[in-house]
N, C-alpha and C positions, 0 to 999 in steps of 0.2 A: 497623511504618509502611511503605510500601510510596509511594515518589513515580512516577509515570509521569509523562512529557513527549511530548506526541505533534504531530509537525509533517507539516501538511500541506494541502489544498486546500479546495476547498466540500464533499467528499465526507465530509468530517469529520464532515457535520450530522447524518449517521444512527447515527455511532460516540456522539456526543452523547447522542442521544434514546436508544439504548442503554445508555448511564450511566448515565444518568436512572432508569434502571427497576430501576439493579443497586446505585444509590448505599447504599441501606439494608443491604445484604447485608455491604457492604464498610467496616468504619466504619476501617476503617485504613490505606483505601489512598487517593490523589486523586490525580485526573488534571488537566492543564494542556492545554489545548487549543490551540496557535499554527497559525492560519489564516489563506493570504494566495491568492490567485491565484499558477497556475506562476512568471511573469514578475516578478514581486515575490519569491516566495519565493528566485529564483536570487541576491537582489540581497546575499542573508547573507554574513555577510564572517568571517572566524577574526583575532579579537584578544584577547588577553590571556583566551585560552584557553577563551573563551565565544564563541557566534555573534550578531554583533552586526549591525544593520539597516546596508545602504549607501543606503540613500535614508526620504527623512521620511516618505513613503506607508506602504512596509514596516513602519515604526516606528509607523505608528498600525494597523496591521493585527494588530504584533504586543501592542499594549499591548490593542487592541477586545476581543481573544480570548483571549488567553493573561495578560492582565495586568499584563506585565513589557515594559519597551523593548528586555529582548534574551533570548538563551534559553541560560543560565546552567549551568554541570557539575555542578550538585548535585543530579541527579534521580537514582533507582534505576534505572529503564530509560527506554529512548529508544524511540518509533516514528518511520521513516519510513513516511508513509501517502499512497497514491493518485501525486499529484507526475508523472505523464505516464507510471509504468510502467502498460502496461497488455497485454494479451497483441494486442491486433489489431493495435497499431503495431508494437510487435517481429517481430512473424509474419507480415505482411500480404504481404511477397515467395513466401511461398512457397503463393498463393492457387491457383497453380497445377501446383504441384507434386503428385505424384501422390502417396497417403497409402502403398503400398507401398516407394513410394525414401525417403520419410524414415523407413522401420523399418528401413533398412539401416544398420549402425554408420557408415561413413564418411560418411555421408548424414544419420546424425543429428548428428556431430561438427560439421559444417559448419555446419549451421543452428543449432547452438547459441554458433556462435563468430561467424556474421553477425546474429545479435539479438543477440548482447554490445554486438557493435559501436553497435547503433540504441541500446541501452537504457543503455548509458553515457552518450549525451548527453541523456537525460533532466535532469526537475530532481530527482528524486528520487535517484538515483545520482551527482547532485551534491553532494546534501544531506548524503547517508551519508557519503562521502569526509571532506567541513568538519567532518562531525560524530565522525567519529572519531576526528581530529585533537586535539577539545577531550575527550573523556573516555575512559575507559576502563569505563563501566559498560555494561551488557548494550543491546544497539541491534537491536528487532526490524524488517526490513522488510515492508510489507504494500501490493502492488499495488494499483490501481483495478478495485472489481469488474467480474466480465466483463459483456458486454453483456448486453441483457435475452432472455430467451429469449420472442419473439414469433411465432405459428405466420403470422400476417398477413406477416409482414415476415426471414424468415430469414436471419441470419447467411451469406452464401457463403463466408466464410472454414473457416467448419464442416461445408460440406455435406460429402455423399458419406462421413460416417463419419470426417473426419478430427480432428474435436473431440478426441477422445482421447489421440492423437498428439501433436498442436500442445500438449496441456496440458501433458504430461509433458515435451516437449522447453522449454516456457517454463519451467515451475519447476526443471528442470535448470541452464537457463541464469542464476535468480535464484538460485540455491542456490549456484553458483558467482563470481557478482559479491557475493554478499553476503560469502561467505567470506573473500575477497581483504581485507574490511575488516573480519573480523572478527565480523559482524554473522549474526543470523539468521534465515531467509524464512521466512513464515508463510503459508501457502498459502490461497488462499477457501475455509473450510469447507463441505465435501461438501454439508451439508445443505440449502444457499442455492443448488445448481448442479443444472440440470435435466438431463436424460440428454443433450439434444445438446452440453452441455459449456458453455453459457450460465448465466446466472444465471436463477434462477424469478421470475415475473409478480408473484406473489407478492410479492417484495421490493422490487419498482418504489417509488419514493416514489408520482409522482403522475402517470399518463400522459393522464391527463383534461387536466391543463395545460398539455400537449407535451414533461416531459419525460424523456423514455427513458434518461437517462441516471443518475440519482441515487436513490441506494436508501434507504428506510426506517428505521424505528425498529427493525421486529422483524429486519431483518439489524441493525442493528446491535446487536443485544443477541446477539445469536447471536457477533458478531465481538468484541465487547469481554468476554465470557466468556471467550469460547476465549485472548483476549489477558491476560486476568490469571490464567488456570491457565499460562502458558509465565512469567509473569512471575514468578510468587510461586515456579517450579521456577528461575529464573536468578537471581533478586536476591539478594545476604546478604543486605537486610533486610528478606524474608518468612520468614528461618528463626530 
């Protein structure tokens, strides 16, 4: 039996929907979803080898979403999901930098270094550091999904074929930050990414309702299946 704990924000709704479709295929696996807004998750504190809420409001979020008032060090695998870690925030400083320049080794290293400086301030990386202090279990780091690929509103960050090189820089940066916490960075599955290096519109939850950020259960299904494959490979409990 493998127990998986996921700490994230509102983007976890897609993963919950995906897990609902897969749960019968994995009778020996449990998922616990702890979800709260980023400004609330930042209130997690380390106490007695576990993460405890620093506010009553955060405690309410943990109880409502995960069924417990704290995050214990007893799970087999942990996942830090979303929580401000996203390619647009980390790399928007390179919007006007030419693609050819970013392919040069020195420029690329500089880009990774500068984007890491931004990423370290995110709730995701802060939570990852706290989590590693209370458990030796495998931890996966997964970023917020890429912005949807909307032809009517193209993302200027990825124009002129810059998407591929920026994705490579972002992935390298996330890999480096994960390695420092002895965690594993899990990139967004390729089958959810359009040629422009944005998320395909088919995986957007509800553009009609004005939500151009959150993904649907189809997206969650793909991500959760990918998570399960990795969890079975890294968790001693799966053997």
